[in-house]
C-alpha positions as CSV (number, residue, x, y, z in Angstrom):
1,X,16.3,6.2,17.8
2,X,12.7,5.1,18.7
3,X,11.8,1.4,18.4
4,X,8.4,-0.3,18.3
5,X,7.3,-2.5,21.2
6,X,7.9,-5.5,18.9
7,X,11.6,-4.7,18.3
8,X,12.9,-7.7,20.2
9,X,10.6,-10.0,18.3
10,X,11.9,-8.6,15.0
11,X,15.5,-9.2,16.2
12,X,14.6,-12.8,17.1
13,X,13.2,-13.3,13.5
14,X,16.5,-12.1,12.0
15,X,15.3,-8.8,10.7
16,X,17.5,-6.3,9.0
17,X,16.7,-2.8,10.3
18,X,16.6,0.6,8.7
19,X,16.0,4.2,9.8
20,X,12.6,5.1,8.5
21,X,10.9,8.4,9.6
22,X,13.4,8.5,12.5
23,X,12.4,5.0,13.7
24,X,14.5,1.8,13.7
25,X,12.2,-0.4,11.6
26,X,12.5,-3.9,10.1
27,X,13.4,-3.6,6.4
28,X,13.2,-7.3,5.7
29,X,13.5,-10.7,7.5
30,X,15.0,-12.7,4.6
31,X,14.0,-12.3,1.0
32,X,12.0,-9.1,0.3
33,X,10.8,-10.8,-2.9
34,X,9.3,-13.7,-1.0
35,X,7.7,-11.2,1.5
36,X,6.2,-9.2,-1.4
37,X,4.8,-12.4,-3.0
38,X,3.3,-13.6,0.3
39,X,1.2,-10.5,0.4
40,X,0.1,-10.9,-3.2
41,X,-0.8,-14.5,-2.9
42,X,-1.4,-15.3,0.8
43,X,-0.9,-13.2,4.0
44,X,1.8,-10.8,5.1
45,X,2.1,-9.4,8.7
46,X,3.6,-5.9,9.2
47,X,4.6,-4.0,12.3
48,X,3.6,-0.4,11.6
49,X,3.7,0.9,15.2
50,X,5.8,3.9,14.1
51,X,2.6,5.5,12.6
52,X,1.0,8.3,14.5
53,X,-2.5,8.3,16.1
54,X,-4.2,11.6,17.0
55,X,-7.7,11.5,18.6
56,X,-10.1,14.3,17.9
57,X,-13.2,14.5,20.1
58,X,-15.9,17.0,21.0
59,X,-19.0,18.7,19.7
60,X,-17.0,20.4,16.9
61,X,-14.8,17.5,16.0
62,X,-16.1,17.1,12.4
63,X,-16.1,20.9,11.9
64,X,-12.5,21.1,13.1
65,X,-11.4,18.4,10.7
66,X,-13.2,20.2,7.9
67,X,-11.1,23.2,8.6
68,X,-7.8,21.5,9.4
69,X,-7.8,19.1,6.4
70,X,-8.8,19.4,2.8
71,X,-11.7,16.9,2.8
72,X,-15.3,17.0,4.0
73,X,-15.6,15.1,7.3
74,X,-19.0,16.3,8.4
75,X,-20.5,14.0,5.8
76,X,-18.3,11.0,6.7
77,X,-20.5,8.2,8.2
78,X,-19.8,6.6,11.6
79,X,-17.5,3.6,11.1
80,X,-16.0,4.9,7.9
81,X,-12.6,6.2,7.0
82,X,-11.3,8.7,4.5
83,X,-7.9,9.3,2.9
84,X,-7.0,13.0,3.0
85,X,-4.3,15.6,3.2
86,X,-3.3,18.4,5.5
87,X,-1.7,21.5,3.8
88,X,0.0,24.7,4.7
89,X,-1.4,28.1,3.9
90,X,0.4,28.0,0.5
91,X,-1.2,24.7,-0.3
92,X,1.9,22.6,0.1
93,X,1.3,19.2,1.5
94,X,2.3,18.7,5.2
95,X,1.2,15.1,5.2
96,X,-1.3,12.6,3.7
97,X,-3.2,10.7,6.3
98,X,-6.3,8.5,7.0
99,X,-9.0,9.6,9.3
100,X,-11.4,7.2,11.0
101,X,-14.8,8.2,12.3
102,X,-15.9,6.1,15.2
103,X,-19.0,8.1,16.2
104,X,-20.5,11.6,15.7
105,X,-17.9,13.3,17.9
106,X,-15.0,10.8,17.9
107,X,-12.3,10.6,15.2
108,X,-8.8,9.2,14.9
109,X,-6.3,10.7,12.5
110,X,-3.3,8.5,11.5
111,X,-0.4,10.5,10.0
112,X,2.9,9.2,8.8
113,X,5.6,8.7,11.4
114,X,8.0,11.3,10.2
115,X,5.2,13.9,10.0
116,X,3.3,13.2,13.2
117,X,4.9,16.1,15.1
118,X,4.2,18.5,12.2
119,X,0.5,17.4,12.0
120,X,0.1,17.7,15.7
121,X,1.6,21.2,15.7
122,X,-0.7,22.2,12.9
123,X,-3.7,20.8,14.7
124,X,-2.8,22.7,17.8
125,X,-2.4,25.9,15.8
126,X,-5.7,25.4,14.1
127,X,-7.8,24.5,17.1
128,X,-8.9,28.1,17.8
129,X,-12.4,28.4,19.2
130,X,-13.5,24.9,18.1
131,X,-15.0,22.9,20.9
132,X,-12.7,20.0,20.5
133,X,-10.2,17.9,22.5
134,X,-7.0,16.8,20.8
135,X,-5.0,13.9,22.1
136,X,-1.7,12.6,20.7
137,X,-1.8,8.9,21.4
138,X,1.1,8.0,19.1
139,X,3.2,6.7,22.0
140,X,0.3,4.7,23.5
141,X,-0.8,2.8,20.3
142,X,0.7,0.0,18.3
143,X,-0.4,-1.0,14.8
144,X,-0.1,-4.5,13.2
145,X,-1.2,-4.9,9.6
146,X,-2.5,-8.2,8.2
147,X,-2.5,-7.9,4.4
148,X,-3.2,-10.2,1.5
149,X,-6.0,-12.2,-0.1
150,X,-6.3,-14.6,2.8
151,X,-6.2,-12.0,5.5
152,X,-9.8,-12.4,6.4
153,X,-9.3,-16.1,6.8
154,X,-6.6,-15.4,9.4
155,X,-8.6,-13.0,11.4
156,X,-12.1,-14.6,11.4
157,X,-11.4,-17.2,14.1
158,X,-9.6,-14.6,16.3
159,X,-12.2,-11.8,16.3
160,X,-15.3,-11.3,18.5
161,X,-17.2,-9.9,15.5
162,X,-17.4,-10.8,11.8
163,X,-14.7,-8.8,10.0
164,X,-16.3,-9.7,6.6
165,X,-19.0,-7.2,7.4
166,X,-16.5,-4.4,7.2
167,X,-16.4,-2.8,3.8
168,X,-13.2,-1.2,2.4
169,X,-12.3,1.9,4.4
170,X,-14.5,0.9,7.4
171,X,-13.5,0.1,11.0
172,X,-15.0,-1.2,14.2
173,X,-14.0,-1.9,17.8
174,X,-13.6,-5.7,18.4
175,X,-11.7,-8.0,20.6
176,X,-8.9,-10.0,19.0
177,X,-7.9,-13.0,21.1
178,X,-9.2,-11.1,24.1
179,X,-7.5,-7.8,23.2
180,X,-9.6,-4.7,22.6
181,X,-8.6,-3.7,19.1
182,X,-9.7,-1.2,16.4
183,X,-10.0,-3.3,13.3
184,X,-9.8,-1.3,10.1
185,X,-10.2,-2.6,6.5
186,X,-7.4,-0.4,5.2
187,X,-3.9,-0.9,4.0
188,X,-1.0,0.3,1.8
189,X,-0.3,-2.8,-0.3
190,X,-3.0,-2.9,-3.0
191,X,-4.5,-6.1,-1.5
192,X,-7.4,-6.7,0.8
193,X,-6.3,-6.4,4.4
194,X,-6.8,-5.1,7.8
195,X,-4.9,-2.8,10.2
196,X,-5.2,-3.6,13.9
197,X,-4.7,-0.8,16.4
198,X,-4.1,-1.7,20.0
199,X,-2.2,-0.4,23.1
200,X,1.5,-0.8,23.0
201,X,1.2,-3.2,26.0
202,X,-1.0,-5.5,23.9
203,X,1.1,-5.4,20.7
204,X,2.9,-8.6,21.4
205,X,-0.3,-10.5,22.0
206,X,-1.8,-9.3,18.8
207,X,1.3,-10.1,16.8
208,X,1.6,-13.6,18.3
209,X,-2.1,-14.2,17.5
210,X,-1.6,-13.6,13.7
211,X,2.0,-14.3,12.9
212,X,1.5,-18.1,12.9
213,X,-0.7,-17.8,9.8
214,X,1.3,-15.3,7.8
215,X,4.7,-14.2,6.7
216,X,6.5,-11.4,8.6
217,X,7.1,-8.5,6.2
218,X,9.3,-5.4,6.4
219,X,9.3,-2.0,4.8
220,X,11.1,-3.1,1.7
221,X,8.1,-5.3,0.7
222,X,5.7,-2.6,1.8
223,X,7.4,-0.1,-0.6
224,X,7.4,-2.4,-3.6
225,X,3.8,-3.3,-2.9
226,X,2.6,0.3,-2.6
227,X,4.5,1.2,-5.8
228,X,2.8,-1.5,-7.8
229,X,-0.5,-0.2,-6.5
230,X,0.7,3.4,-7.4
231,X,0.1,4.7,-3.8
232,X,2.1,7.9,-3.1
233,X,4.8,8.0,-0.4
234,X,5.5,11.3,1.5
235,X,9.0,12.5,0.8
236,X,8.8,11.0,-2.7
237,X,5.6,11.7,-4.7
238,X,4.3,14.0,-2.0
239,X,6.3,16.9,-0.5
240,X,5.8,20.4,0.9
241,X,6.4,21.7,-2.7
242,X,3.6,19.6,-4.1
243,X,-0.1,20.5,-3.6
244,X,-3.1,18.2,-3.6
245,X,-3.9,19.6,-7.1
246,X,-0.6,18.1,-8.4
247,X,-1.2,14.9,-6.4
248,X,-4.6,14.4,-8.2
249,X,-6.6,15.1,-5.0
250,X,-8.4,18.2,-6.3
251,X,-11.7,16.4,-6.2
252,X,-11.4,16.1,-2.4
253,X,-12.2,19.8,-2.0
254,X,-13.7,20.7,-5.4
255,X,-17.3,21.0,-4.0
256,X,-16.3,21.7,-0.4
257,X,-18.2,24.8,0.9
258,X,-16.5,24.9,4.3
259,X,-13.4,27.0,4.8
260,X,-10.1,25.2,5.3
261,X,-6.5,26.1,5.7
262,X,-5.0,26.4,2.2
263,X,-8.3,26.9,0.4
264,X,-7.4,30.3,-1.1
265,X,-4.0,29.0,-2.4
266,X,-5.7,25.9,-4.0
267,X,-8.8,27.4,-5.5
268,X,-8.6,27.6,-9.3
269,X,-5.0,26.4,-9.2
270,X,-3.6,24.6,-12.3
271,X,-1.0,21.8,-11.7
272,X,2.6,22.6,-12.4
273,X,3.4,18.9,-12.4
274,X,1.4,15.7,-12.4
275,X,2.2,12.3,-10.8
276,X,2.5,9.9,-13.7
277,X,3.2,6.2,-14.1
278,X,6.1,4.8,-16.2
279,X,6.8,1.3,-17.4
280,X,9.4,-0.3,-19.6
281,X,10.0,-3.6,-21.3
282,X,13.7,-3.6,-20.7
283,X,15.2,-4.6,-17.4
284,X,16.9,-1.5,-16.0
285,X,14.8,0.1,-13.2
286,X,14.8,3.9,-12.8
287,X,15.4,5.2,-9.2
288,X,14.4,8.3,-7.4
289,X,15.9,11.4,-8.8
290,X,16.5,10.1,-12.4
291,X,15.7,12.6,-15.0
292,X,12.9,12.0,-17.6
293,X,13.2,13.2,-21.2
294,X,11.0,13.1,-24.2
295,X,12.1,10.2,-26.4
296,X,14.9,11.1,-28.9
297,X,15.0,14.6,-27.4
298,X,17.0,16.7,-25.0
299,X,13.8,18.2,-23.5
300,X,13.6,17.3,-19.8
301,X,10.0,16.8,-18.8
302,X,10.3,15.5,-15.2
303,X,12.0,13.5,-12.5
304,X,11.4,10.0,-11.1
305,X,10.1,10.0,-7.5
306,X,10.0,6.2,-7.0
307,X,11.0,3.3,-9.1
308,X,12.1,-0.4,-9.0
309,X,11.5,-3.7,-10.7
310,X,7.9,-5.0,-10.2
311,X,8.0,-8.5,-8.7
312,X,4.4,-9.1,-9.8
313,X,4.6,-7.7,-13.3
314,X,8.1,-8.7,-14.2
315,X,9.3,-5.4,-15.5
316,X,10.3,-2.0,-14.2
317,X,7.7,0.5,-13.0
318,X,8.1,4.1,-11.7
319,X,6.2,7.1,-10.6
320,X,7.4,10.6,-11.6
321,X,6.6,14.2,-11.5
322,X,6.1,15.3,-15.1
323,X,5.2,18.4,-17.0
324,X,1.4,18.2,-17.6
325,X,1.9,19.2,-21.2
326,X,3.9,16.0,-21.8
327,X,2.1,13.5,-19.6
328,X,-0.3,12.0,-22.0
329,X,-0.7,8.2,-21.7
330,X,1.3,6.3,-24.2
331,X,4.0,9.0,-24.6
332,X,7.4,7.5,-25.1
333,X,10.1,8.9,-22.9
334,X,13.7,8.1,-21.9
335,X,15.1,8.0,-18.4
336,X,18.7,8.7,-17.6
337,X,20.0,5.8,-15.5
338,X,23.7,6.3,-14.6
339,X,24.5,8.3,-17.7
340,X,22.6,6.2,-20.2
341,X,19.0,6.6,-21.4
342,X,16.5,3.8,-21.3
343,X,13.1,3.7,-23.0
344,X,10.0,4.0,-20.9
345,X,6.3,4.7,-21.7
346,X,3.8,6.8,-19.7
347,X,1.3,4.2,-18.5
348,X,-2.0,4.0,-16.7
349,X,-2.0,3.7,-12.9
350,X,-2.3,1.7,-10.8
351,X,0.2,-0.7,-12.3
352,X,-1.4,-3.6,-10.4
353,X,-5.0,-4.0,-9.2
354,X,-6.3,-7.1,-7.3
355,X,-8.9,-9.1,-9.2
356,X,-11.7,-8.4,-6.7
357,X,-11.0,-4.7,-6.4
């Protein structure tokens, strides 16, 4: 099983490991609750070196991405990033990913670890006559995320340039403690934060530069943080059976004139399910796979895709695939948890938003 270049460091920190996307990754170092709270109130440091990195360069780089993904990249400004999706011909989601534009003809696409090979294969198949060079740098790059309200304070003295000048979903090449680094103001926690891309050889130096000012955090905290922020996770909210329309991403291509793979399947499509938020005042949390019913009824209206107690809010939260006809905010529902139904309510998302968002 692949390991990140920081694996020995995680072992020395006492990490508990788990299989995630085919990688042996740190799940937690001690208390996942304390790690979660560190990101909400201070700074958490994550090793995300399992993520993929695919470089797209050439005269047709933007046009290629317009065709390969659902969003419009020709209009994306240099130094900016965009959240998007890649779909199959039938509209099913292959992956959700972030694409960074460094210059007119230079982009980097970051897919999820488990889907990197699928995205790479799709890119190769869609290359056609586009004048573009594709490079899979996933085994060459490492990624360290610095997340939390004090993340800028941690990075400022280490960087060659002023990271405060980066707006959300922007990036720039800088040196961090002498290491050439792509600094991106992106993240998956619902907090302000930065993601630091460097070579695998430099991963230890980048980690060592920031870890003294933050709490090491594993994937357990990352999952509870992203759930509070209502960010979807592939394999849960997003699957090959779900389209961007169901995922609430129809706006990404609603006005897109350029052709793209999956366009015919998605045009005019009505959602068969919607991703909805659920909250409860009782203490039992719903887990993935739990069935959702209308309150005081045997009518099943959906299934939970992610759920757990919210450390920040103090009550259970969940995301679910629901029948659009029964997904109105404020609707009372019941979730079957180990053979007993518990009351939940369809609630606005995100469950948590930082104050300065």
